[in-house]
N, C-alpha and C positions, 0 to 999 in steps of 0.2 A: 386677514382675508382667508376665508375657508377655501381649501383646495377642492377642485372638482374631480376627485378621483374616488371611485367606489368599487365594490364588488357586488355583483348581482348573482343571486341563486335562481336558476330557471330550470326546473326539473332536476336532472342529474348533472347539469353543466355548471361550471363555475367560470364566469367571464370577467375579465378585467376591463374596466371602461377607460377609454382614452379621454383626454380633456374634453369636457362635455358641452354639448349644445342643447339648450332647453327644448323639450318637446313634451306633448301631452302623453301620459302613460295610458295606453289603451286598457290596462289592467287596474285602473283606479278611476273612480268617479266621485264627485262631491256627494257627501252623505254616506260614504263607505265607512265601515267600522274597522279600525286599525288596531291590531294587537302589536305591542311594541316591547322591546327588551333593551336594557342597558346594564352594564356591569361596572362596578367600582374599579377605576384604574385602567379600564380597557380602552382601546382606540376604536372599537367597533360598537355599533348599535344595530338593531334588527327591526325592520318594518315587515308586518304581515297583514295584507289586506284580506279581511274575512268576508267582504261583500256588503251589500246595501243594508244599513242598520235598520231602516224603517220596514223593509219588506222581508228581511231574513232573521232579524233578531228582536223585533218588537213583539213581546210575548203577551201572556194572558192579562197582565196588569193593565196594559194600554190597548190591547187588541188591534188588529186580529191576531190570533195566536200564531207565534212562530213555532215551527216544528223542532222537536228534539233531534239533534244530529250527533251520532256517535262516531268519533274518529274520522271526521270528514276531511281533514287536512293533515298531512305529515310534514313537519318542519324539523325533524331530527337532524338531517344533514346540514341544514342551515345553522342550527344552534351549535352543532359540533364545529362547523367551519368558523363561526364567529367567536365562540367562547370555550371551545375544547370539549373533549369527550366526557368530562366530568360536570357538564353544565347542570345536570339534574340534581347534583348534590352540592351545588355552589351557593353558599349563603350570601354571596356578594352580587348575585344576579337579581335583577328586578324586572317585573312585567306589569303592564297596564293596558287599558283599552280606552280609545277616544275616537269620536266621530262627530261631525256636524255637517249639515248641508250648506249653510250659508251664514255669514255674519251680517246680513243685510239689515236695513233700517228697522227700528222698533215699530214703525208704522206700516210695514209691509203686510198685505192681506194674503200673501201666498202661503200655501200649505202643501208642498210637494210630498206625495205619498202620505198625507195626513199629518205631517210635521211642520208647524210654523217655523220660519227662519229662526236661527239661534237655538233650536232644540238640541240639547246636548245628549250624547250617549257617552257615559263615562263610568269607570269601574270603581267598585269598592272591594277591598280584600275581605274574604270570608274570615270569621274569627276561628273557625275550625271546619273540618270537612263536613260535619253536620249531615243533614239530609238533602240530597240533590232535589232540585225543584222547589225547595223551601229557602227563603232568604236567610243567609248566614252572616249578615253584616248590617250595620246601620245604613239607612238610605241617605243620600245627599239631601241636606236641608239648606237651600240657598235663599230662603224666604226673605232674609234680611239683606241679601246681596245687592238687590236693586238692578235696574236695567244696565247700568254701566258695567257692573261686574259680569253680568251675563254676556255682554258684548265682548268684554276682555277675555273671558273664558273661551267663547266661540272663536275669537281671533287667534288665541293661542293654539287651539286645536287645529285650526286651519293652517297656521304657520308650520306646525309640527308635521302635519300630513301632506302639505304641499311639496315637501322634499320627495316623498314617494311619487307624487303626481308628476313632478317636473324633472326629476333627476334620474328616473329609472324607467325601464320598459316592462318590468315583471311585477307580479303581485307580491312577491316575497323578495326582500333585498337586504343585504348587509351594507350599511353605510358607515363610512369613517365618521368619527365623532366631530371632525371639523367640517363635515358636510351635513350631518344630521342636525335636526332641531329638537330631538328628544331630550337631550340633557339640558338644553336651553329652557324648554317649557316644563320639564319635570326634573328639577335638579335634585341630586342626592344630597342628604344632609349628614348622616352619621352612620358608622358601622356598628355592628353588634346589637342591633335592635331585634326584637322578636319578628318572626316571619310575617305576622299579620299587620305589622305597623305600616301605616301609610307614610310615605316618604315625601319630603320636600314641601314646597309651597307652589303648587302648579299654576301655570297660566297667569303669571304676574301677581300671585296671591289671591286671584279670584276664587280658586278652589283651594282654600286653606288646608294644608296637609298633603296635597298632591293626590295622584291617582295611580299609585303603584303598590304592588305587593312584593315583599322581599322573599327571595328563595330560601330554602332550608337545606340543612345538611343531610336530611333524611326525607322519606316520603311525607308529603304534607298530609295525605290521607287517601282513603279509598272512596271513590265517588260512583258507586253503583256500576252501571254498564261502561262508564268511562275508565274504570280501573283505577290504579294507583296514579295520583297526580302530584305534580310539583307546584303548580299554580292553580288557584280556583278563584276566579274574579266575578263577583256579582255585577251584572250590568244594570245601570240605572239610566232611565230616560228622564231628562229634566227640561220642563217647558219654560221658555222665556215669556211666552204669551199663552193664554188659554181662552181667547175670545175670537179666534179666527174661524170663519166659516169653512166647513169641510174638514176641520182638524180632528184627529183622534183625541178624545178627551183625556184630561189629566189635571193634577193640582199644580198651580202656579209655583214654579221654582222648587218644588218638592219632588225628589227622585221617586220613580216607581220601579220596583224590581221586575226586570223582564226575563231573567234567567241567568245561568252561570256559564261562563266560558272557562273551560279547563284546558290545561296543557299536561298531558300524561308524562310520566317518567320515560315513556317510549317516544316522546316528541310528537304525539298525535293530539290534535285539537278537537274538542267536542263542545257542543252547546247543549246544556241541560235546561230546557225550557220549563217555565213555571206553569205546566199544564198537566192534564191527566196522563197523557202518553209519556211525558218526561218523568213524572212521578213513578209510574209503573216500571219504567226502564231502570230506575235507580235501585231496584231490588233484584240482585242476580238470581235469587231462587225462582223468580217469575221468568223462567227461561224459554217459554213458548208463547206465541200469540194467544193461545187459549187461556193460559194462566194470567195473562195481562188484560184480558177482556173485562169490561166494566161490570158485567154480571157474574164474573167468576168469584170463587171463594177458595183460593189455593191453600189457605191455612186451616180451612174447615172449622172456622170459629163462628159460623152462622152470620157473618157480616160480609156482604159483597164488596168487591174492590171499590166501586163507586162511592159507597158509604164510608169505607176506610179512608178514601181520599178526602172526603168532606170533613170527617172527624179528626183527621191527622193520625190515623192508625197505621199499623204495620201489616201489610197484606201477607207477609211471609211468616208472621208469628202473632198468634192471638193473645199472647201474654202482655198484660199491662195496657191494652188498647183503651182509649177513652170511649165513654158511652154516655148516652143521654141520662140525666138524673131527674127525679121527680120528688117533690116534697109537698106535703099538705100543710099550709100555713094560714092561720086566720080563716078568712072566708074563701080562700082560693086554693086551687091546685096549680103548682108552678113547675113546669118542665124547662130544662136548660141543656144545651149541648154546645160544643165548640164548632166553628166553621172556618176552614182555611180561607184566607182572603182570595186566593187565585181561583178557588172553586166557585166563587160567587157568580162569575160571568159565564161559567161553563155548565154548571149543574143547576137544574130546577129542583127546588125543595118544597115539599108540603109537609105540614104536620096534620095528623089525623087523630081524632079522639072520639070516644063513645063510651056508653055505659055497658056495652057488651062487645064481643068480638065479631058480631054480625052486622053492625050498623056504625058507620063512621061519618063524622063531620070534618070537612077538609078546610084547612087554614093555610093559605099561601104564605111562604116565607121569602120575602124579598131582600133588597139591599139595606133597607132601613126600617124604622118603626112603622107599625101598621096595626089595623084591627080588622077582624072578620067575624061578624055576628057577636057572640059573647066573648070571644077570645081576643086577646091583645098580644102583639109581638113586639119585643124590644130587642134591638141589635146594639151591642156595645162594641165599638171599635177599640182594638187593643194595639194600635200601631202595627208593627210588623208581625206580631203574634196573631193567633187565630181570634176571630170575633167570638163573642159569647152571645148566643141566641137564647132568649127567654120567652116562653109562651105561658101566659097566665089565663086560667079559665076559672070563673066563679063556680064555687060548689053548688050554688043555687041553680045553675044551668044544667046540672047533671042529675037526672032522676035516680033516686036510690042512693046517692052519695058515693057511688063507686065509679072509678074512671080508668079507662085504658087509653094509652097514647102510643103513637109510633111516628117515626120520621121516614119519609120516602124520598128517594132521589132518582132523577132521570136526566137524560141529556146526551147519552152516547148510544 
């Protein structure tokens, strides 16, 4: 039988709870995203409620865009109290993210805040610090899991997070391991594995491999405006259903990258959304709003920020940036360029071509293959990598056999 004793962190106060009477935590609601921690051999676990997943962390992939938030929560004192002053260099500490609104029936037609019941919000550990605002991990693929495993996963998340809902009165809590459900739902398996290894077999095996990231003995990496971080967790949204009226669209049981939750070595939590604002904040050299503006060109390479964003460039350095290419092949002129997945829903693109610089024909560039007049547009999806957009124009449609082309972006 688990003891009903725990420690709660509320602001600067540390309170010891007496034998407990269940009550609804006013600082937790179904559908909230919980950041959690556990440590090998420790008698403590940590719950941190970050807020409603659908309204605060559903990013550009699923829309509407969640805002990037830098150091919006400080949990340094909590982590020190639970795991000691050296928590940020502790390679036996683990962190993860989990949230779900309901485990209700597979036939429910409800979609609170655009999420059908059993929509999972779960983390993947980044392979490296990489580029903030760009996915740095594989997304969850539960396509073969079936409805029963989606329900198992939702039930496991609910069981884990219900401890925070029913046993505490604060949004941030230290729970004894015999009170917590973190270790039950996300069991540790082995020591000495690399920091990015996903641990355990979470939620009864429904999420094979678990949903945690192992800490490291040194800084995991620098994450732009979020600074040096110890944990960097890519947040996935995974739909159990995708035919519910009023829902925010998504692929069935395939995770969509919504952004990255980081925990700085200073104990501060940030959310780096997969949107233009989050992308710009990832570059410390863009240290003023003017430099981060869509139409700015802070590195003076002739490419505005909005186009750097679309192409996957570096707005702080013009060196090595990708650019559109053109080849003349057979009977056609072929233009191609990369396009970030998350820019697709935020930035309107057109391709313009002409036989001189004074007259242009416009070709809209959408999410998929299309045609406009003589031009055809092909979009190649490359998984988590940038799409490849290819525009083909017959030479016969260009008087004089000479062609100029350009890509234009708008949306901010």
